[in-house]
N, C-alpha and C positions, 0 to 999 in steps of 0.2 A: 504494500500500500504506500502511495506516494505521500510522505509526510509534509511535503511542501505545499499541499493544497488542503486547507482546513474547512472551507465553507463552500456551499453551493446555494447561491441565492439567499433569500431572507429566511431567517429562523432555523436553518439547519446547519449543524456542525458535524463533520465526519467523526466517527469514533477514533480514538488514538490508535496509531499503528500497533502499539503493544496489545491493546484489547483485541483488535482485529486479528493480529497474529496468533494470539492465544485461541481465539475462536476457530481459526483456520486449522491449527494443529489438532484440536479436539475433534472437529468435524471430519477431518481426513482419517483420523484413527478409527472413529466409529464407523465411517462409511467403508473403510477397507475391511473391517472385521465382519460387518453384517451384510454388505452388498458387494464386496470384492471390487471396490471402485477402481477404475482404470481411466487414465487420460490418454488421448491421442491428439496429435497436431498442436501441442502446446507451443511449438515454435512459430505457429501462425498468429499468436496473440501479439498485437502491436505493443511496443514498449515506449516509454518516454512521454513527451508532451502530446497534447491533442486529445479531443474527445473520441469516444468509441461507443458504438451502439451494439450490444450483444443481443441477438435474436435467436430464439430456440423454440423447438417443440416443447410440449408441456404434459408429460405423462404422470407426474407426481407432485405432491406438495413440497418435496425436498429439492426440487430442481434449482431454485435460486441459490441454495447453498452449494450444491455440486458445481454449478457453472462458475461460481465466484472463486473457488478454491485455488485455481491456477492463475487468476488475474491479479497482477501486482499494481493496481491503480485504485484510486478512490472510486467507490462503486455505489450506485443507487439502484432501486428497483421500483418498477411500476407494478403495484400489487392490488389484488382483489380487495375492495373496500371493506367487506364484511370481516376479513381476517383481522382488521384492526380492533374489532370488538371482542375477540377471543381473549380470555384471561391469560395473562403472562405472555402469550405469543404476540398479542397485539403490541405490547410495549417493547418487546425485543425487536420485532421487525421495524418498528418506527425508529428505534435507536440506531439500528444498523443501516438505515438509509432508505427504507421503503416509503412510498407515498401512494395514496389511494386512487383507484380508478373504478368506476362502476362498470362491471363486466358487461351487462346487457345494454347499457346506455351509450357505450362507445367511449372514446377518449375525450374527456372534458377539456375545456379551455385551461382550467387550472393545472391539470396534469400535463398538458402540452407546454405551458409556461415553465413548469418545474423541470420538465425533460430538457428543454432548450437551455435553461440555466446550468444544468448539470453538464451537458455536452459542451457548451461554449466555455465552461469553466475548467475544461480539460479532464473532466471526470468520465467514468464509464457508466452506462445505463443498461439494465437488463429489461427486456420486454418479451412477453409471450403473446404473440398475435392471435393465438387460438382463444385466449381469454379464460379458458377453463381446462381442467385436466381431460386427457384423452380417455377412451375406453380401453378395456383389456385387450382388444384386438390390435391395438397399436396404430390404427389408422388415424392420421392427422385430421383434426377438425379444420374448419375454414380459417384461413389466415386473413385477418383484416389488414388493410393497407396502411393503417395509421403509423406503424413503426417505420415503414419506408418513407412516409411523408415527413416524419420527424427528422430522419437522417438527412433528407434532402434540404430541409429548412436550416438544419444546424451545420450542414457542410462537413459531415463526418462520415467515415467508412462504417460499414456494417460488418460485424464478425458473425457469420452464421455458425450456430452450434447445434449439434445433433445429440440427443440423449437416447442411447440405445439400451433397451432392456427395462426401461422404467415402467412400461405397461404391465410388466409381471410383478411389480413391486407395490404400486399404490394408484391404480386407475380409478376412474369414476365408479361409484357404486360399492367401493370397498372402504370400510370404516377405518381399518388400521393397515399399516404397511406390512407386506410379507418380507421375510428375512431370507438371507442366503441365496439370492438371485444376483447374478452379475449385472452391473450397470457400467456403461462406458460413456464418457463425455468426449465428444469429437469436435475439435475446433478446426473449422475449415479456413482456407485462405480468405483474407478480408475482401469484401466487395467495395471497390472504390467507384462510387456512382458516377456515371458519365453525365455530361450536360444534356439537358432535354433538347432534342431537335426543334428548330423553329416551327416546323410544320406539324408537330405532335401536340395534341391536347394533354393537359396535365394529368387527367384521369387515366389516359392511355399509357402515358409514361410511367406513372406509379404502378399501374397494373402489370406492365412488362417487367419492372424491377421486382415486384412482389412474386410473380410467377417464377422468375429466376431464383429468388431466395427460397421459395418453397421447394423447388427441384433439388437445390443443394442440400437443404436440411433433411428432406425426405430420403435422399440417397444414403445418408449416414445413419438415419434412424431405423431403417429396415433391418430386421433380424436375418 
C-alpha cells in the first residue's frame, strides 16, 4: 500500500499501511488454508503512480478481499449498500475503503463522484459490474457498462480480473461458504482504453469496450 497517499476526496482517510499489511497477511493465511488461494498474472498489476480500475466477476462475498491481496496501492471498493448495515462487517468494510452503491438502482451520482476522486487521486478502485454474486453454475451475470464509463471519464486503465472456482465456494442461494475448494485470482494485462472515434456514439463505444472486458474476464473465469 502506497503510504504517500492518505486521502481520497472528502471525509475518507486510507487505513495505515501497517493495519492494511496486517490484514493482508491474515487474509492470505486463511485463504490459503481453507481455499488453497493461488494468484496468476501478478506481474500484470501496474505499479507506481496513476489511478487503476480493477474489474472482476463476482462469485462470492470474499472477492474484494482476494482481489486486493496482491495490489500494492491505496484501494477502495464500490460495495452493495445493504452490506453497510450488517453488524461488525459494515464498519470494517467502510474503514477499509468501501462506499455504497444501490445494486438495483445502478451507479448513483455520489458513487461516481467518489470513484473519480479515488482514481484521479492515484488510488485503485474495485468494481463488480454484475452487481451481485453469480450462481453455482459459474455463468457470469450481465455486466453493466458503468465501470467502463468511469474508467473513460477518469482516464485510467482497467485491470481485468478473473476469479476462478469461486462459484463452488459461496454462490447465490448459499448461506455460508464451502471450504477446501481451490480458488484462483487471475490478473490479466491492463486495458489501456483507446480514444473514441469521431464517428462513434458514446453508447456504442462503451458497449464495445464492455464486450471486450467481458470476453477477457470470462476467458479466465471458466473452469
